[in-house]
N, CA, C and O atoms as a Tripos MOL2 file, in Angstrom:
@<TRIPOS>MOLECULE
protein
  276   275    69     0     0
PROTEIN
NO_CHARGES

@<TRIPOS>ATOM
      1 N         -83.8540  -29.2570   10.5800 N.3       1 MET1
      2 CA        -82.7190  -30.1470   10.4470 C.3       1 MET1
      3 C         -82.8910  -31.3600   11.3650 C.2       1 MET1
      4 O         -82.7470  -32.4990   10.9200 O.2       1 MET1
      5 N         -83.1950  -31.1260   12.6260 N.am      2 LEU2
      6 CA        -83.4010  -32.2250   13.5580 C.3       2 LEU2
      7 C         -84.6120  -33.0550   13.1430 C.2       2 LEU2
      8 O         -84.6230  -34.2780   13.2810 O.2       2 LEU2
      9 N         -85.6220  -32.3680   12.6350 N.am      3 HIS3
     10 CA        -86.8220  -33.0460   12.1620 C.3       3 HIS3
     11 C         -86.4910  -33.9880   11.0050 C.2       3 HIS3
     12 O         -87.0260  -35.0950   10.9490 O.2       3 HIS3
     13 N         -85.6400  -33.5820   10.1020 N.am      4 ASP4
     14 CA        -85.2480  -34.4170    8.9590 C.3       4 ASP4
     15 C         -84.4890  -35.6680    9.4200 C.2       4 ASP4
     16 O         -84.7310  -36.7650    8.9170 O.2       4 ASP4
     17 N         -83.5900  -35.5020   10.3580 N.am      5 ILE5
     18 CA        -82.8100  -36.6340   10.8670 C.3       5 ILE5
     19 C         -83.7300  -37.6340   11.5580 C.2       5 ILE5
     20 O         -83.5940  -38.8410   11.3620 O.2       5 ILE5
     21 N         -84.6670  -37.1350   12.3660 N.am      6 LEU6
     22 CA        -85.6120  -38.0220   13.0410 C.3       6 LEU6
     23 C         -86.4930  -38.7720   12.0490 C.2       6 LEU6
     24 O         -86.7910  -39.9470   12.2640 O.2       6 LEU6
     25 N         -86.9120  -38.1280   10.9790 N.am      7 MET7
     26 CA        -87.7350  -38.7890    9.9640 C.3       7 MET7
     27 C         -86.9440  -39.8910    9.2470 C.2       7 MET7
     28 O         -87.4870  -40.9570    8.9550 O.2       7 MET7
     29 N         -85.6810  -39.6350    8.9690 N.am      8 ILE8
     30 CA        -84.8330  -40.6470    8.3280 C.3       8 ILE8
     31 C         -84.6550  -41.8410    9.2580 C.2       8 ILE8
     32 O         -84.7900  -42.9880    8.8300 O.2       8 ILE8
     33 N         -84.3540  -41.5800   10.5230 N.am      9 LEU9
     34 CA        -84.1940  -42.6660   11.4910 C.3       9 LEU9
     35 C         -85.4880  -43.4580   11.6700 C.2       9 LEU9
     36 O         -85.4560  -44.6860   11.7520 O.2       9 LEU9
     37 N         -86.6150  -42.7690   11.7310 N.am     10 LEU10
     38 CA        -87.9060  -43.4310   11.8570 C.3      10 LEU10
     39 C         -88.1810  -44.3140   10.6320 C.2      10 LEU10
     40 O         -88.6730  -45.4350   10.7650 O.2      10 LEU10
     41 N         -87.8640  -43.8070    9.4570 N.am     11 GLY11
     42 CA        -88.0340  -44.5900    8.2330 C.3      11 GLY11
     43 C         -87.1570  -45.8330    8.2230 C.2      11 GLY11
     44 O         -87.5950  -46.9020    7.7980 O.2      11 GLY11
     45 N         -85.9270  -45.6960    8.6860 N.am     12 LEU12
     46 CA        -85.0280  -46.8510    8.7570 C.3      12 LEU12
     47 C         -85.5390  -47.9080    9.7330 C.2      12 LEU12
     48 O         -85.5160  -49.1020    9.4320 O.2      12 LEU12
     49 N         -85.9930  -47.4700   10.8910 N.am     13 VAL13
     50 CA        -86.4960  -48.4140   11.8900 C.3      13 VAL13
     51 C         -87.7280  -49.1390   11.3640 C.2      13 VAL13
     52 O         -87.8380  -50.3580   11.4980 O.2      13 VAL13
     53 N         -88.6460  -48.4010   10.7710 N.am     14 ILE14
     54 CA        -89.8560  -49.0300   10.2170 C.3      14 ILE14
     55 C         -89.4840  -49.9990    9.1020 C.2      14 ILE14
     56 O         -90.0490  -51.0900    9.0240 O.2      14 ILE14
     57 N         -88.5530  -49.6240    8.2430 N.am     15 GLY15
     58 CA        -88.1100  -50.5040    7.1680 C.3      15 GLY15
     59 C         -87.4550  -51.7740    7.6930 C.2      15 GLY15
     60 O         -87.6810  -52.8560    7.1520 O.2      15 GLY15
     61 N         -86.6540  -51.6540    8.7320 N.am     16 LEU16
     62 CA        -86.0180  -52.8310    9.3250 C.3      16 LEU16
     63 C         -87.0420  -53.7790    9.9410 C.2      16 LEU16
     64 O         -86.9400  -54.9960    9.7820 O.2      16 LEU16
     65 N         -88.0150  -53.2300   10.6350 N.am     17 VAL17
     66 CA        -89.0380  -54.0620   11.2680 C.3      17 VAL17
     67 C         -89.8560  -54.7870   10.2090 C.2      17 VAL17
     68 O         -90.0760  -55.9930   10.3180 O.2      17 VAL17
     69 N         -90.3040  -54.0730    9.1930 N.am     18 ILE18
     70 CA        -91.0900  -54.6990    8.1200 C.3      18 ILE18
     71 C         -90.2440  -55.7320    7.3820 C.2      18 ILE18
     72 O         -90.7400  -56.8140    7.0660 O.2      18 ILE18
     73 N         -88.9990  -55.4270    7.1060 N.am     19 GLY19
     74 CA        -88.1140  -56.3670    6.4250 C.3      19 GLY19
     75 C         -87.8720  -57.6240    7.2390 C.2      19 GLY19
     76 O         -87.8510  -58.7260    6.6890 O.2      19 GLY19
     77 N         -87.6920  -57.4730    8.5350 N.am     20 PHE20
     78 CA        -87.4630  -58.6290    9.4110 C.3      20 PHE20
     79 C         -88.6620  -59.5660    9.4000 C.2      20 PHE20
     80 O         -88.5120  -60.7680    9.1830 O.2      20 PHE20
     81 N         -89.8510  -59.0190    9.6340 N.am     21 PHE21
     82 CA        -91.0310  -59.8690    9.6900 C.3      21 PHE21
     83 C         -91.3940  -60.4340    8.3230 C.2      21 PHE21
     84 O         -91.8970  -61.5530    8.2290 O.2      21 PHE21
     85 N         -91.1460  -59.6770    7.2740 N.am     22 GLY22
     86 CA        -91.3870  -60.1970    5.9260 C.3      22 GLY22
     87 C         -90.4690  -61.3590    5.6000 C.2      22 GLY22
     88 O         -90.9220  -62.3740    5.0720 O.2      22 GLY22
     89 N         -89.1890  -61.2270    5.9060 N.am     23 ALA23
     90 CA        -88.2310  -62.3070    5.6500 C.3      23 ALA23
     91 C         -88.5450  -63.5180    6.5230 C.2      23 ALA23
     92 O         -88.4080  -64.6560    6.0740 O.2      23 ALA23
     93 N         -88.9580  -63.2850    7.7490 N.am     24 ARG24
     94 CA        -89.3070  -64.3870    8.6480 C.3      24 ARG24
     95 C         -90.5030  -65.1660    8.1090 C.2      24 ARG24
     96 O         -90.5150  -66.3960    8.1320 O.2      24 ARG24
     97 N         -91.5030  -64.4400    7.6250 N.am     25 MET25
     98 CA        -92.6860  -65.0880    7.0720 C.3      25 MET25
     99 C         -92.3320  -65.9090    5.8280 C.2      25 MET25
    100 O         -92.8110  -67.0310    5.6680 O.2      25 MET25
    101 N         -91.4990  -65.3550    4.9550 N.am     26 LEU26
    102 CA        -91.0990  -66.0680    3.7540 C.3      26 LEU26
    103 C         -90.2850  -67.3200    4.0860 C.2      26 LEU26
    104 O         -90.4660  -68.3530    3.4420 O.2      26 LEU26
    105 N         -89.4040  -67.2480    5.0650 N.am     27 MET27
    106 CA        -88.6060  -68.4190    5.4470 C.3      27 MET27
    107 C         -89.4820  -69.5140    6.0400 C.2      27 MET27
    108 O         -89.2860  -70.6910    5.7370 O.2      27 MET27
    109 N         -90.4410  -69.1490    6.8760 N.am     28 LYS28
    110 CA        -91.3410  -70.1520    7.4450 C.3      28 LYS28
    111 C         -92.1380  -70.8390    6.3400 C.2      28 LYS28
    112 O         -92.3170  -72.0570    6.3510 O.2      28 LYS28
    113 N         -92.6050  -70.0510    5.4010 N.am     29 LYS29
    114 CA        -93.3760  -70.5940    4.2810 C.3      29 LYS29
    115 C         -92.5050  -71.5330    3.4380 C.2      29 LYS29
    116 O         -92.9630  -72.6010    3.0320 O.2      29 LYS29
    117 N         -91.2700  -71.1460    3.1760 N.am     30 TYR30
    118 CA        -90.3520  -71.9680    2.3910 C.3      30 TYR30
    119 C         -90.0270  -73.2760    3.1080 C.2      30 TYR30
    120 O         -90.0320  -74.3390    2.4880 O.2      30 TYR30
    121 N         -89.7450  -73.2080    4.4030 N.am     31 LEU31
    122 CA        -89.3970  -74.4080    5.1580 C.3      31 LEU31
    123 C         -90.5860  -75.3500    5.3080 C.2      31 LEU31
    124 O         -90.4090  -76.5660    5.3840 O.2      31 LEU31
    125 N         -91.7870  -74.7980    5.3520 N.am     32 LYS32
    126 CA        -92.9650  -75.6520    5.4170 C.3      32 LYS32
    127 C         -93.1600  -76.3970    4.0960 C.2      32 LYS32
    128 O         -93.5370  -77.5690    4.0810 O.2      32 LYS32
    129 N         -92.8990  -75.7060    3.0010 N.am     33 LYS33
    130 CA        -93.0540  -76.3070    1.6780 C.3      33 LYS33
    131 C         -91.9070  -77.2710    1.3630 C.2      33 LYS33
    132 O         -92.1320  -78.3100    0.7430 O.2      33 LYS33
    133 N         -90.6930  -76.9430    1.7790 N.am     34 ASN34
    134 CA        -89.4990  -77.7530    1.5160 C.3      34 ASN34
    135 C         -88.7810  -78.0710    2.8240 C.2      34 ASN34
    136 O         -87.7860  -77.4250    3.1560 O.2      34 ASN34
    137 N         -89.2700  -79.0500    3.5630 N.am     35 PRO35
    138 CA        -88.6280  -79.3520    4.8500 C.3      35 PRO35
    139 C         -87.1910  -79.8120    4.6570 C.2      35 PRO35
    140 O         -86.8860  -80.4960    3.6800 O.2      35 PRO35
    141 N         -86.3110  -79.4470    5.5720 N.am     36 PRO36
    142 CA        -84.9000  -79.7800    5.4240 C.3      36 PRO36
    143 C         -84.6110  -81.2700    5.5980 C.2      36 PRO36
    144 O         -83.5560  -81.7390    5.1740 O.2      36 PRO36
    145 N         -85.5210  -82.0200    6.2090 N.am     37 ILE37
    146 CA        -85.2870  -83.4500    6.4150 C.3      37 ILE37
    147 C         -86.6390  -84.1620    6.3070 C.2      37 ILE37
    148 O         -87.6690  -83.6230    6.7120 O.2      37 ILE37
    149 N         -86.6210  -85.3670    5.7600 N.am     38 ASN38
    150 CA        -87.8620  -86.1250    5.6320 C.3      38 ASN38
    151 C         -87.6810  -87.5200    6.2330 C.2      38 ASN38
    152 O         -86.6220  -87.8470    6.7690 O.2      38 ASN38
    153 N         -88.7170  -88.3220    6.1350 N.am     39 GLU39
    154 CA        -88.7060  -89.6410    6.7780 C.3      39 GLU39
    155 C         -87.6460  -90.5630    6.1780 C.2      39 GLU39
    156 O         -87.0240  -91.3450    6.8970 O.2      39 GLU39
    157 N         -87.4440  -90.4750    4.8830 N.am     40 LYS40
    158 CA        -86.4330  -91.3230    4.2350 C.3      40 LYS40
    159 C         -85.0360  -90.9830    4.7470 C.2      40 LYS40
    160 O         -84.2130  -91.8750    4.9500 O.2      40 LYS40
    161 N         -84.7700  -89.7060    4.9530 N.am     41 MET41
    162 CA        -83.4640  -89.2930    5.4710 C.3      41 MET41
    163 C         -83.2520  -89.8040    6.8940 C.2      41 MET41
    164 O         -82.1540  -90.2360    7.2440 O.2      41 MET41
    165 N         -84.2910  -89.7550    7.7050 N.am     42 ILE42
    166 CA        -84.1840  -90.2460    9.0880 C.3      42 ILE42
    167 C         -83.9320  -91.7440    9.0800 C.2      42 ILE42
    168 O         -83.0940  -92.2410    9.8330 O.2      42 ILE42
    169 N         -84.6610  -92.4690    8.2240 N.am     43 GLU43
    170 CA        -84.4690  -93.9100    8.1360 C.3      43 GLU43
    171 C         -83.0460  -94.2540    7.6940 C.2      43 GLU43
    172 O         -82.4340  -95.1730    8.2370 O.2      43 GLU43
    173 N         -82.5170  -93.5200    6.7100 N.am     44 ALA44
    174 CA        -81.1510  -93.7600    6.2400 C.3      44 ALA44
    175 C         -80.1350  -93.4580    7.3370 C.2      44 ALA44
    176 O         -79.1510  -94.1820    7.4910 O.2      44 ALA44
    177 N         -80.3690  -92.3970    8.0950 N.am     45 MET45
    178 CA        -79.4530  -92.0240    9.1710 C.3      45 MET45
    179 C         -79.4320  -93.1000   10.2620 C.2      45 MET45
    180 O         -78.3660  -93.4890   10.7390 O.2      45 MET45
    181 N         -80.6190  -93.5740   10.6520 N.am     46 MET46
    182 CA        -80.6810  -94.5970   11.6950 C.3      46 MET46
    183 C         -80.1030  -95.9200   11.1940 C.2      46 MET46
    184 O         -79.4590  -96.6400   11.9570 O.2      46 MET46
    185 N         -80.3270  -96.2480    9.9210 N.am     47 SER47
    186 CA        -79.7430  -97.4660    9.3580 C.3      47 SER47
    187 C         -78.2260  -97.3570    9.3070 C.2      47 SER47
    188 O         -77.5220  -98.3480    9.5050 O.2      47 SER47
    189 N         -77.7260  -96.1660    9.0440 N.am     48 GLY48
    190 CA        -76.2840  -95.9460    9.0250 C.3      48 GLY48
    191 C         -75.6540  -96.1140   10.3890 C.2      48 GLY48
    192 O         -74.4660  -96.4160   10.5020 O.2      48 GLY48
    193 N         -76.4630  -95.9140   11.4410 N.am     49 MET49
    194 CA        -75.9560  -96.1030   12.8020 C.3      49 MET49
    195 C         -76.0860  -97.5530   13.2470 C.2      49 MET49
    196 O         -75.7440  -97.8840   14.3820 O.2      49 MET49
    197 N         -76.5800  -98.4280   12.3600 N.am     50 GLY50
    198 CA        -76.6250  -99.8380   12.6870 C.3      50 GLY50
    199 C         -77.9330 -100.3210   13.2840 C.2      50 GLY50
    200 O         -77.9670 -101.3920   13.8900 O.2      50 GLY50
    201 N         -79.0030  -99.5690   13.1320 N.am     51 ARG51
    202 CA        -80.2940 -100.0450   13.6340 C.3      51 ARG51
    203 C         -81.3570  -99.9040   12.5670 C.2      51 ARG51
    204 O         -81.3150  -98.9860   11.7480 O.2      51 ARG51
    205 N         -82.2920 -100.8020   12.5830 N.am     52 LYS52
    206 CA        -83.4230 -100.7710   11.6540 C.3      52 LYS52
    207 C         -84.5920 -100.1250   12.3770 C.2      52 LYS52
    208 O         -85.2010 -100.7550   13.2420 O.2      52 LYS52
    209 N         -84.9210  -98.8820   12.0450 N.am     53 PRO53
    210 CA        -85.9830  -98.1800   12.7770 C.3      53 PRO53
    211 C         -87.3820  -98.6610   12.3570 C.2      53 PRO53
    212 O         -87.6070  -99.0230   11.2020 O.2      53 PRO53
    213 N         -88.2920  -98.6560   13.2990 N.am     54 SER54
    214 CA        -89.6840  -98.9520   12.9860 C.3      54 SER54
    215 C         -90.3480  -97.6530   12.5180 C.2      54 SER54
    216 O         -89.8040  -96.5620   12.6880 O.2      54 SER54
    217 N         -91.5250  -97.7970   11.9310 N.am     55 GLN55
    218 CA        -92.2550  -96.6140   11.4640 C.3      55 GLN55
    219 C         -92.6190  -95.7140   12.6440 C.2      55 GLN55
    220 O         -92.6420  -94.4910   12.5070 O.2      55 GLN55
    221 N         -92.9010  -96.3070   13.7900 N.am     56 LYS56
    222 CA        -93.2400  -95.5240   14.9880 C.3      56 LYS56
    223 C         -92.0570  -94.6580   15.4210 C.2      56 LYS56
    224 O         -92.2390  -93.4930   15.7780 O.2      56 LYS56
    225 N         -90.8540  -95.2160   15.3920 N.am     57 GLN57
    226 CA        -89.6640  -94.4480   15.7790 C.3      57 GLN57
    227 C         -89.4260  -93.3020   14.7970 C.2      57 GLN57
    228 O         -89.0670  -92.1990   15.2090 O.2      57 GLN57
    229 N         -89.6190  -93.5520   13.5220 N.am     58 ILE58
    230 CA        -89.4300  -92.5070   12.5090 C.3      58 ILE58
    231 C         -90.4250  -91.3820   12.7370 C.2      58 ILE58
    232 O         -90.0590  -90.2080   12.6660 O.2      58 ILE58
    233 N         -91.6830  -91.7260   13.0110 N.am     59 LYS59
    234 CA        -92.7120  -90.7060   13.2730 C.3      59 LYS59
    235 C         -92.3760  -89.8940   14.5240 C.2      59 LYS59
    236 O         -92.5920  -88.6830   14.5540 O.2      59 LYS59
    237 N         -91.8480  -90.5580   15.5590 N.am     60 GLN60
    238 CA        -91.4790  -89.8450   16.7860 C.3      60 GLN60
    239 C         -90.3910  -88.8230   16.5110 C.2      60 GLN60
    240 O         -90.4560  -87.6920   16.9940 O.2      60 GLN60
    241 N         -89.3870  -89.2240   15.7310 N.am     61 VAL61
    242 CA        -88.2920  -88.2950   15.4080 C.3      61 VAL61
    243 C         -88.8330  -87.1290   14.5790 C.2      61 VAL61
    244 O         -88.4600  -85.9800   14.8180 O.2      61 VAL61
    245 N         -89.7070  -87.4090   13.6070 N.am     62 MET62
    246 CA        -90.2850  -86.3380   12.7860 C.3      62 MET62
    247 C         -91.1010  -85.3720   13.6420 C.2      62 MET62
    248 O         -91.0240  -84.1570   13.4570 O.2      62 MET62
    249 N         -91.8880  -85.9160   14.5840 N.am     63 ASN63
    250 CA        -92.6830  -85.0420   15.4590 C.3      63 ASN63
    251 C         -91.7920  -84.1750   16.3380 C.2      63 ASN63
    252 O         -92.1010  -83.0050   16.5610 O.2      63 ASN63
    253 N         -90.6930  -84.7270   16.8390 N.am     64 GLN64
    254 CA        -89.7640  -83.9310   17.6480 C.3      64 GLN64
    255 C         -89.1560  -82.8100   16.8140 C.2      64 GLN64
    256 O         -89.0280  -81.6810   17.2890 O.2      64 GLN64
    257 N         -88.7840  -83.1140   15.5790 N.am     65 MET65
    258 CA        -88.1720  -82.0870   14.7280 C.3      65 MET65
    259 C         -89.1710  -81.0090   14.3550 C.2      65 MET65
    260 O         -88.8260  -79.8280   14.3280 O.2      65 MET65
    261 N         -90.4160  -81.4020   14.0640 N.am     66 ASN66
    262 CA        -91.4350  -80.4200   13.6900 C.3      66 ASN66
    263 C         -91.8260  -79.5350   14.8600 C.2      66 ASN66
    264 O         -92.2400  -78.3920   14.6670 O.2      66 ASN66
    265 N         -91.6980  -80.0600   16.0760 N.am     67 ARG67
    266 CA        -92.0250  -79.2520   17.2470 C.3      67 ARG67
    267 C         -91.0830  -78.0700   17.4010 C.2      67 ARG67
    268 O         -91.4900  -77.0230   17.9060 O.2      67 ARG67
    269 N         -89.8300  -78.2120   16.9770 N.am     68 TYR68
    270 CA        -88.8440  -77.1410   17.1370 C.3      68 TYR68
    271 C         -88.7410  -76.2510   15.9240 C.2      68 TYR68
    272 O         -87.9160  -75.3370   15.9070 O.2      68 TYR68
    273 N         -89.5440  -76.4850   14.9150 N.am     69 MET69
    274 CA        -89.5000  -75.6210   13.7200 C.3      69 MET69
    275 C         -90.5470  -74.5530   13.7930 C.2      69 MET69
    276 O         -90.6590  -73.7360   12.8790 O.2      69 MET69
@<TRIPOS>BOND
     1     1     2 1
     2     2     3 1
     3     3     4 2
     4     3     5 am
     5     5     6 1
     6     6     7 1
     7     7     8 2
     8     7     9 am
     9     9    10 1
    10    10    11 1
    11    11    12 2
    12    11    13 am
    13    13    14 1
    14    14    15 1
    15    15    16 2
    16    15    17 am
    17    17    18 1
    18    18    19 1
    19    19    20 2
    20    19    21 am
    21    21    22 1
    22    22    23 1
    23    23    24 2
    24    23    25 am
    25    25    26 1
    26    26    27 1
    27    27    28 2
    28    27    29 am
    29    29    30 1
    30    30    31 1
    31    31    32 2
    32    31    33 am
    33    33    34 1
    34    34    35 1
    35    35    36 2
    36    35    37 am
    37    37    38 1
    38    38    39 1
    39    39    40 2
    40    39    41 am
    41    41    42 1
    42    42    43 1
    43    43    44 2
    44    43    45 am
    45    45    46 1
    46    46    47 1
    47    47    48 2
    48    47    49 am
    49    49    50 1
    50    50    51 1
    51    51    52 2
    52    51    53 am
    53    53    54 1
    54    54    55 1
    55    55    56 2
    56    55    57 am
    57    57    58 1
    58    58    59 1
    59    59    60 2
    60    59    61 am
    61    61    62 1
    62    62    63 1
    63    63    64 2
    64    63    65 am
    65    65    66 1
    66    66    67 1
    67    67    68 2
    68    67    69 am
    69    69    70 1
    70    70    71 1
    71    71    72 2
    72    71    73 am
    73    73    74 1
    74    74    75 1
    75    75    76 2
    76    75    77 am
    77    77    78 1
    78    78    79 1
    79    79    80 2
    80    79    81 am
    81    81    82 1
    82    82    83 1
    83    83    84 2
    84    83    85 am
    85    85    86 1
    86    86    87 1
    87    87    88 2
    88    87    89 am
    89    89    90 1
    90    90    91 1
    91    91    92 2
    92    91    93 am
    93    93    94 1
    94    94    95 1
    95    95    96 2
    96    95    97 am
    97    97    98 1
    98    98    99 1
    99    99   100 2
   100    99   101 am
   101   101   102 1
   102   102   103 1
   103   103   104 2
   104   103   105 am
   105   105   106 1
   106   106   107 1
   107   107   108 2
   108   107   109 am
   109   109   110 1
   110   110   111 1
   111   111   112 2
   112   111   113 am
   113   113   114 1
   114   114   115 1
   115   115   116 2
   116   115   117 am
   117   117   118 1
   118   118   119 1
   119   119   120 2
   120   119   121 am
   121   121   122 1
   122   122   123 1
   123   123   124 2
   124   123   125 am
   125   125   126 1
   126   126   127 1
   127   127   128 2
   128   127   129 am
   129   129   130 1
   130   130   131 1
   131   131   132 2
   132   131   133 am
   133   133   134 1
   134   134   135 1
   135   135   136 2
   136   135   137 am
   137   137   138 1
   138   138   139 1
   139   139   140 2
   140   139   141 am
   141   141   142 1
   142   142   143 1
   143   143   144 2
   144   143   145 am
   145   145   146 1
   146   146   147 1
   147   147   148 2
   148   147   149 am
   149   149   150 1
   150   150   151 1
   151   151   152 2
   152   151   153 am
   153   153   154 1
   154   154   155 1
   155   155   156 2
   156   155   157 am
   157   157   158 1
   158   158   159 1
   159   159   160 2
   160   159   161 am
   161   161   162 1
   162   162   163 1
   163   163   164 2
   164   163   165 am
   165   165   166 1
   166   166   167 1
   167   167   168 2
   168   167   169 am
   169   169   170 1
   170   170   171 1
   171   171   172 2
   172   171   173 am
   173   173   174 1
   174   174   175 1
   175   175   176 2
   176   175   177 am
   177   177   178 1
   178   178   179 1
   179   179   180 2
   180   179   181 am
   181   181   182 1
   182   182   183 1
   183   183   184 2
   184   183   185 am
   185   185   186 1
   186   186   187 1
   187   187   188 2
   188   187   189 am
   189   189   190 1
   190   190   191 1
   191   191   192 2
   192   191   193 am
   193   193   194 1
   194   194   195 1
   195   195   196 2
   196   195   197 am
   197   197   198 1
   198   198   199 1
   199   199   200 2
   200   199   201 am
   201   201   202 1
   202   202   203 1
   203   203   204 2
   204   203   205 am
   205   205   206 1
   206   206   207 1
   207   207   208 2
   208   207   209 am
   209   209   210 1
   210   210   211 1
   211   211   212 2
   212   211   213 am
   213   213   214 1
   214   214   215 1
   215   215   216 2
   216   215   217 am
   217   217   218 1
   218   218   219 1
   219   219   220 2
   220   219   221 am
   221   221   222 1
   222   222   223 1
   223   223   224 2
   224   223   225 am
   225   225   226 1
   226   226   227 1
   227   227   228 2
   228   227   229 am
   229   229   230 1
   230   230   231 1
   231   231   232 2
   232   231   233 am
   233   233   234 1
   234   234   235 1
   235   235   236 2
   236   235   237 am
   237   237   238 1
   238   238   239 1
   239   239   240 2
   240   239   241 am
   241   241   242 1
   242   242   243 1
   243   243   244 2
   244   243   245 am
   245   245   246 1
   246   246   247 1
   247   247   248 2
   248   247   249 am
   249   249   250 1
   250   250   251 1
   251   251   252 2
   252   251   253 am
   253   253   254 1
   254   254   255 1
   255   255   256 2
   256   255   257 am
   257   257   258 1
   258   258   259 1
   259   259   260 2
   260   259   261 am
   261   261   262 1
   262   262   263 1
   263   263   264 2
   264   263   265 am
   265   265   266 1
   266   266   267 1
   267   267   268 2
   268   267   269 am
   269   269   270 1
   270   270   271 1
   271   271   272 2
   272   271   273 am
   273   273   274 1
   274   274   275 1
   275   275   276 2
@<TRIPOS>SUBSTRUCTURE
     1 MET1         2 RESIDUE 1 A MET
     2 LEU2         6 RESIDUE 1 A LEU
     3 HIS3        10 RESIDUE 1 A HIS
     4 ASP4        14 RESIDUE 1 A ASP
     5 ILE5        18 RESIDUE 1 A ILE
     6 LEU6        22 RESIDUE 1 A LEU
     7 MET7        26 RESIDUE 1 A MET
     8 ILE8        30 RESIDUE 1 A ILE
     9 LEU9        34 RESIDUE 1 A LEU
    10 LEU10       38 RESIDUE 1 A LEU
    11 GLY11       42 RESIDUE 1 A GLY
    12 LEU12       46 RESIDUE 1 A LEU
    13 VAL13       50 RESIDUE 1 A VAL
    14 ILE14       54 RESIDUE 1 A ILE
    15 GLY15       58 RESIDUE 1 A GLY
    16 LEU16       62 RESIDUE 1 A LEU
    17 VAL17       66 RESIDUE 1 A VAL
    18 ILE18       70 RESIDUE 1 A ILE
    19 GLY19       74 RESIDUE 1 A GLY
    20 PHE20       78 RESIDUE 1 A PHE
    21 PHE21       82 RESIDUE 1 A PHE
    22 GLY22       86 RESIDUE 1 A GLY
    23 ALA23       90 RESIDUE 1 A ALA
    24 ARG24       94 RESIDUE 1 A ARG
    25 MET25       98 RESIDUE 1 A MET
    26 LEU26      102 RESIDUE 1 A LEU
    27 MET27      106 RESIDUE 1 A MET
    28 LYS28      110 RESIDUE 1 A LYS
    29 LYS29      114 RESIDUE 1 A LYS
    30 TYR30      118 RESIDUE 1 A TYR
    31 LEU31      122 RESIDUE 1 A LEU
    32 LYS32      126 RESIDUE 1 A LYS
    33 LYS33      130 RESIDUE 1 A LYS
    34 ASN34      134 RESIDUE 1 A ASN
    35 PRO35      138 RESIDUE 1 A PRO
    36 PRO36      142 RESIDUE 1 A PRO
    37 ILE37      146 RESIDUE 1 A ILE
    38 ASN38      150 RESIDUE 1 A ASN
    39 GLU39      154 RESIDUE 1 A GLU
    40 LYS40      158 RESIDUE 1 A LYS
    41 MET41      162 RESIDUE 1 A MET
    42 ILE42      166 RESIDUE 1 A ILE
    43 GLU43      170 RESIDUE 1 A GLU
    44 ALA44      174 RESIDUE 1 A ALA
    45 MET45      178 RESIDUE 1 A MET
    46 MET46      182 RESIDUE 1 A MET
    47 SER47      186 RESIDUE 1 A SER
    48 GLY48      190 RESIDUE 1 A GLY
    49 MET49      194 RESIDUE 1 A MET
    50 GLY50      198 RESIDUE 1 A GLY
    51 ARG51      202 RESIDUE 1 A ARG
    52 LYS52      206 RESIDUE 1 A LYS
    53 PRO53      210 RESIDUE 1 A PRO
    54 SER54      214 RESIDUE 1 A SER
    55 GLN55      218 RESIDUE 1 A GLN
    56 LYS56      222 RESIDUE 1 A LYS
    57 GLN57      226 RESIDUE 1 A GLN
    58 ILE58      230 RESIDUE 1 A ILE
    59 LYS59      234 RESIDUE 1 A LYS
    60 GLN60      238 RESIDUE 1 A GLN
    61 VAL61      242 RESIDUE 1 A VAL
    62 MET62      246 RESIDUE 1 A MET
    63 ASN63      250 RESIDUE 1 A ASN
    64 GLN64      254 RESIDUE 1 A GLN
    65 MET65      258 RESIDUE 1 A MET
    66 ASN66      262 RESIDUE 1 A ASN
    67 ARG67      266 RESIDUE 1 A ARG
    68 TYR68      270 RESIDUE 1 A TYR
    69 MET69      274 RESIDUE 1 A MET
């Protein structure tokens, strides 16, 4: 009886660990393929704040965002 309960708990823990890392891998792959923000969006955002960004500034913002992903 105790052996059965331990096997069920072990199966649940292993399933949770595999599920977590599998979902994490899929999300990273999805975000790499479909980034949530691109250069055009950054340019529109900065223009909306009243400044005309240079290409260098846009690249800097993109590099900062990619560093945290």
